[in-house]
C-alpha positions as CSV (number, residue, x, y, z in Angstrom):
1,M,60.1,-49.7,-73.6
2,E,58.0,-50.4,-76.4
3,S,59.2,-48.5,-79.6
4,D,57.2,-47.6,-82.3
5,E,59.4,-49.5,-84.7
6,D,59.2,-52.9,-82.2
7,R,55.0,-51.9,-82.4
8,V,52.9,-53.5,-84.9
9,D,49.1,-52.8,-84.8
10,A,47.1,-51.6,-87.5
11,R,47.0,-48.4,-85.9
12,Q,50.1,-47.6,-86.9
13,L,49.9,-49.1,-90.7
14,F,46.7,-47.1,-91.3
15,E,48.9,-44.0,-90.3
16,R,52.4,-45.0,-92.0
17,L,50.1,-45.8,-95.1
18,R,48.1,-42.4,-94.9
19,D,51.7,-40.6,-94.7
20,H,53.5,-42.3,-97.5
21,T,54.4,-40.3,-100.7
22,G,56.4,-42.7,-102.8
23,A,54.6,-45.1,-105.5
24,D,55.4,-48.2,-104.1
25,A,53.2,-48.3,-100.3
26,H,53.1,-52.2,-100.5
27,G,57.2,-52.5,-100.5
28,A,57.9,-49.4,-98.2
29,V,55.1,-49.5,-95.6
30,V,52.9,-52.7,-95.7
31,Q,55.6,-55.9,-96.3
32,P,57.8,-54.2,-93.3
33,W,54.6,-54.3,-91.3
34,L,53.3,-57.6,-92.0
35,G,56.8,-59.2,-91.6
36,R,56.9,-57.6,-87.8
37,A,52.5,-59.2,-87.7
38,V,53.0,-62.4,-89.4
39,G,54.3,-64.4,-86.1
40,D,52.0,-63.0,-82.4
41,Y,50.1,-60.2,-84.6
42,R,48.5,-63.1,-86.9
43,A,48.0,-65.8,-83.4
44,E,46.4,-63.3,-81.0
45,L,44.3,-62.4,-84.0
46,A,43.1,-65.8,-84.5
47,E,42.5,-66.8,-80.6
48,G,40.9,-63.7,-80.0
49,V,38.0,-65.1,-83.4
50,G,36.6,-67.7,-81.1
51,Q,36.4,-65.8,-78.1
52,L,34.1,-63.1,-80.2
53,A,32.2,-66.0,-81.4
54,R,31.4,-67.3,-77.8
55,W,30.6,-63.6,-76.6
56,A,27.7,-64.1,-79.0
57,V,26.5,-67.1,-77.2
58,E,27.5,-66.4,-73.6
59,G,27.4,-63.1,-73.4
60,P,30.1,-60.3,-72.8
61,D,34.0,-61.1,-72.5
62,G,36.0,-58.7,-71.2
63,R,39.3,-59.9,-72.5
64,C,37.5,-59.2,-76.7
65,Q,38.1,-55.2,-75.9
66,E,41.3,-54.5,-77.7
67,L,40.4,-56.8,-80.4
68,L,37.3,-55.1,-81.2
69,W,39.3,-52.1,-81.1
70,E,41.9,-53.6,-83.4
71,L,40.1,-54.9,-85.9
72,Y,38.2,-51.6,-86.4
73,A,41.6,-50.2,-86.5
74,L,42.4,-53.0,-89.7
75,S,38.6,-52.0,-91.1
76,R,39.8,-48.4,-91.0
77,V,43.2,-49.9,-92.9
78,S,40.7,-52.2,-95.7
79,D,38.2,-49.4,-96.0
80,V,40.9,-47.2,-98.0
81,L,42.5,-49.6,-99.5
82,L,39.4,-50.9,-101.4
83,L,38.5,-47.0,-101.6
84,A,40.4,-46.8,-105.6
85,L,38.3,-49.6,-106.8
86,Q,35.0,-47.8,-106.1
87,P,32.4,-45.0,-108.4
88,P,34.6,-41.5,-107.7
89,G,32.4,-38.7,-105.5
90,D,31.7,-35.6,-105.3
91,P,34.0,-33.6,-103.9
92,D,36.1,-36.8,-105.2
93,E,39.8,-37.5,-102.2
94,P,41.7,-39.7,-103.1
95,W,43.7,-42.1,-100.7
96,P,47.2,-40.8,-101.2
97,A,48.5,-44.9,-101.1
98,A,47.5,-47.5,-103.0
99,L,47.4,-51.7,-103.4
100,T,47.2,-54.1,-106.3
101,P,44.1,-55.8,-105.7
102,A,46.3,-58.7,-105.5
103,Q,48.8,-56.8,-102.5
104,Y,45.2,-56.4,-100.7
105,L,44.3,-59.9,-101.1
106,E,47.7,-60.7,-99.6
107,L,47.9,-58.5,-97.2
108,F,44.5,-60.0,-94.8
109,G,45.4,-63.1,-96.3
110,R,48.5,-63.5,-94.7
111,L,46.7,-62.2,-91.4
112,G,44.6,-65.1,-91.6
113,M,41.8,-64.1,-93.3
114,T,40.1,-65.6,-96.5
115,P,39.0,-64.2,-99.8
116,F,35.4,-64.9,-101.3
117,E,33.3,-63.9,-103.9
118,R,30.1,-65.2,-103.8
119,T,28.4,-64.5,-106.3
120,A,26.2,-66.9,-107.1
121,A,23.3,-65.6,-105.1
122,F,22.7,-61.5,-103.4
123,D,23.1,-62.3,-99.7
124,P,23.2,-59.0,-97.3
125,F,25.5,-61.1,-94.7
126,W,28.0,-61.0,-97.7
127,H,27.7,-58.3,-99.9
128,E,27.4,-54.4,-100.4
129,I,25.8,-52.7,-102.9
130,V,27.8,-50.4,-104.5
131,E,25.7,-49.5,-107.7
132,V,21.7,-50.2,-108.5
133,E,20.9,-50.8,-112.0
134,Q,17.0,-50.6,-111.5
135,A,14.6,-52.4,-113.2
136,P,11.5,-51.9,-115.1
137,D,9.4,-54.3,-112.8
138,P,9.1,-52.7,-109.4
139,D,9.4,-56.5,-108.0
140,E,12.0,-58.0,-110.0
141,P,14.8,-59.4,-106.7
142,I,18.3,-57.7,-105.9
143,R,20.2,-59.6,-108.9
144,I,23.9,-59.8,-108.5
145,T,25.2,-58.0,-112.1
146,G,29.4,-57.7,-111.3
147,L,32.3,-57.8,-108.4
148,V,33.9,-54.7,-107.3
149,W,36.3,-55.9,-104.8
150,P,36.2,-59.1,-103.1
151,G,35.1,-60.0,-99.4
152,L,37.3,-61.5,-96.3
153,A,36.0,-63.8,-93.6
154,M,38.4,-64.9,-90.6
155,G,36.7,-68.2,-90.2
156,N,33.2,-67.8,-88.8
157,L,33.8,-63.9,-88.6
158,L,33.1,-61.5,-91.4
159,F,35.4,-58.8,-92.0
160,S,33.9,-57.8,-94.8
161,R,31.3,-57.6,-97.4
162,A,32.1,-58.1,-101.2
163,G,31.8,-55.4,-103.4
164,V,28.5,-55.7,-105.1
165,R,26.8,-54.2,-108.2
166,V,23.3,-55.1,-109.0
167,R,20.2,-55.5,-110.9
168,A,17.0,-54.7,-108.6
169,G,12.9,-53.4,-108.8
170,V,12.5,-49.9,-106.9
171,R,10.1,-52.6,-104.5
172,H,13.1,-54.0,-103.6
173,A,15.7,-51.8,-103.7
174,E,15.6,-48.2,-105.2
175,R,18.4,-46.9,-106.2
176,G,19.8,-43.2,-104.9
177,V,18.8,-45.0,-101.7
178,A,20.3,-48.7,-101.3
179,D,23.5,-47.6,-103.5
180,R,24.0,-43.7,-102.0
181,S,22.1,-43.2,-98.5
182,P,25.1,-43.3,-95.4
183,L,26.4,-46.3,-95.0
184,Y,27.0,-47.5,-91.0
185,W,29.6,-49.0,-89.4
186,T,31.4,-48.0,-92.0
187,Y,34.5,-45.6,-91.9
188,R,35.2,-44.9,-95.8
189,R,33.3,-44.5,-99.5
190,R,34.1,-42.6,-102.0
191,H,30.7,-42.9,-103.1
192,R,28.7,-42.6,-100.4
193,P,28.6,-40.9,-97.4
194,T,29.3,-43.1,-94.3
195,D,29.1,-43.2,-90.7
196,D,30.5,-45.0,-87.5
197,Q,30.9,-44.9,-83.9
198,S,34.6,-42.8,-84.3
199,K,33.1,-39.8,-86.1
200,G,33.2,-36.7,-83.6
201,W,35.8,-38.4,-80.6
202,G,39.1,-36.4,-80.7
203,H,42.8,-37.9,-82.9
204,N,43.2,-40.8,-79.5
205,S,40.0,-41.5,-79.1
206,Q,38.3,-42.4,-82.1
207,W,40.3,-45.1,-81.9
208,R,38.5,-46.7,-78.8
209,T,35.8,-47.8,-81.8
210,D,34.3,-51.3,-81.5
211,F,33.7,-53.5,-84.8
212,R,30.8,-55.2,-86.1
213,V,30.9,-58.5,-85.1
214,D,29.0,-60.1,-87.5
215,L,28.7,-64.6,-87.1
216,R,27.8,-67.3,-89.4
217,T,26.8,-69.8,-87.1
218,E,25.2,-73.4,-87.9
219,T,21.7,-72.3,-88.1
220,G,22.3,-68.6,-89.5
221,Y,24.0,-65.2,-88.7
222,E,24.0,-63.2,-85.6
223,L,24.6,-59.9,-86.9
224,N,26.4,-57.0,-84.4
225,A,26.7,-60.1,-81.8
226,C,28.5,-57.8,-79.3
227,A,26.2,-55.1,-79.2
228,H,24.8,-53.6,-75.7
229,G,21.2,-52.6,-77.0
230,Y,19.4,-49.8,-76.4
231,G,18.8,-50.4,-73.0
232,D,15.3,-48.1,-71.5
233,D,16.0,-44.3,-72.8
234,L,14.4,-44.5,-76.6
235,D,13.4,-40.6,-76.2
236,G,14.3,-39.0,-79.9
237,L,15.8,-42.3,-81.4
238,T,15.4,-41.7,-85.0
239,Y,16.3,-45.7,-85.6
240,T,13.3,-46.5,-83.6
241,R,10.5,-44.4,-85.8
242,L,11.4,-46.5,-88.7
243,T,9.0,-49.2,-89.2
244,P,10.1,-52.7,-87.8
245,E,10.9,-53.3,-91.4
246,E,12.9,-51.2,-91.9
247,Q,15.0,-51.1,-88.7
248,R,15.8,-55.1,-89.7
249,E,16.7,-54.0,-93.5
250,L,19.3,-51.3,-92.1
251,L,20.6,-53.5,-89.7
252,R,21.5,-56.6,-93.1
253,H,22.7,-54.4,-94.8
254,R,24.0,-51.3,-93.0
255,C,22.0,-48.8,-95.0
256,L,18.1,-48.1,-95.6
257,L,17.2,-50.0,-99.9
258,R,14.4,-47.6,-100.0
259,T,13.5,-44.2,-98.9
260,P,11.5,-44.6,-95.6
261,A,7.8,-45.3,-95.5
262,H,7.6,-42.2,-93.1
263,A,10.0,-39.7,-94.5
264,A,8.6,-37.1,-94.1
265,E,8.0,-37.3,-90.6
266,L,11.6,-38.3,-89.7
267,D,12.5,-35.0,-91.7
268,D,10.8,-33.4,-89.6
269,T,12.8,-34.3,-86.8
270,A,16.4,-33.3,-86.3
271,P,18.9,-34.9,-88.1
272,G,16.4,-36.9,-90.3
273,W,17.4,-40.2,-91.8
274,R,19.9,-39.7,-94.1
275,N,21.8,-38.0,-91.5
276,D,21.9,-40.4,-88.3
277,L,19.4,-43.3,-87.8
278,Y,21.9,-44.8,-85.5
279,P,21.4,-48.0,-85.2
280,Y,24.9,-49.0,-83.6
281,P,22.7,-50.7,-80.1
282,A,20.6,-53.0,-82.3
283,R,21.4,-56.4,-82.9
284,L,20.3,-59.5,-84.8
285,S,19.8,-63.3,-84.6
286,L,18.8,-64.6,-88.3
287,N,17.3,-68.3,-88.4
288,Q,18.3,-69.4,-92.2
289,A,15.9,-72.3,-92.1
């Protein structure tokens, strides 16, 4: 029977970081975990990413289910370790353990991930909006003004987007919405509400949440590529009451960029557009050409 010391998974790392009370989380928690993870664990991640890419083209692959859960758990680790780099929230709840930016990149780099910044031009596949500077010209396009944290990719799979500050006209990104409305497919941020499909489940069940799979392809992007679709029962879903452009925006940015066109109507339906749009079954293919 496998002991807790022998087990290597991201939930274990998350819980040990959460419970750590000392100053050196990197030396006391991360390094010992990495010492056991860089062999088979890293190889299994790399093999699984290839299977996920085929899923997007050929359809569901049951072998990927455990990987989707494991990647979700790793994304939780990433989310809480990035809290120290984010604007404070209200009320602000700091995470007990923190790493330096170099230690954060070492952790995920040794698992086979490659950091990126891509600050030349804003692209919602690569970039998450952290702060909006509202330009006087409402038609000014979104422009990156600073990097808050780097992103991570594993081959063609996006693991986490780079956090950026931007300047934009209100018709492209509205301050208070693009940077403060709920961010979906996300466990935690200091400065804005978040939502993922683990919310509301029990201590163990919450870890059976699928990671959102975004893939770079030869022709463009596959967003939420392993989603199952809504099916026929769409009654009452707030997401379907957004305009087609807003639905597309939500899939690309993981949040809305502007107050919805039918905000008053949406607010009359519980839970309202600022609480639960439930976009999780939707997927989108984008051709860069």
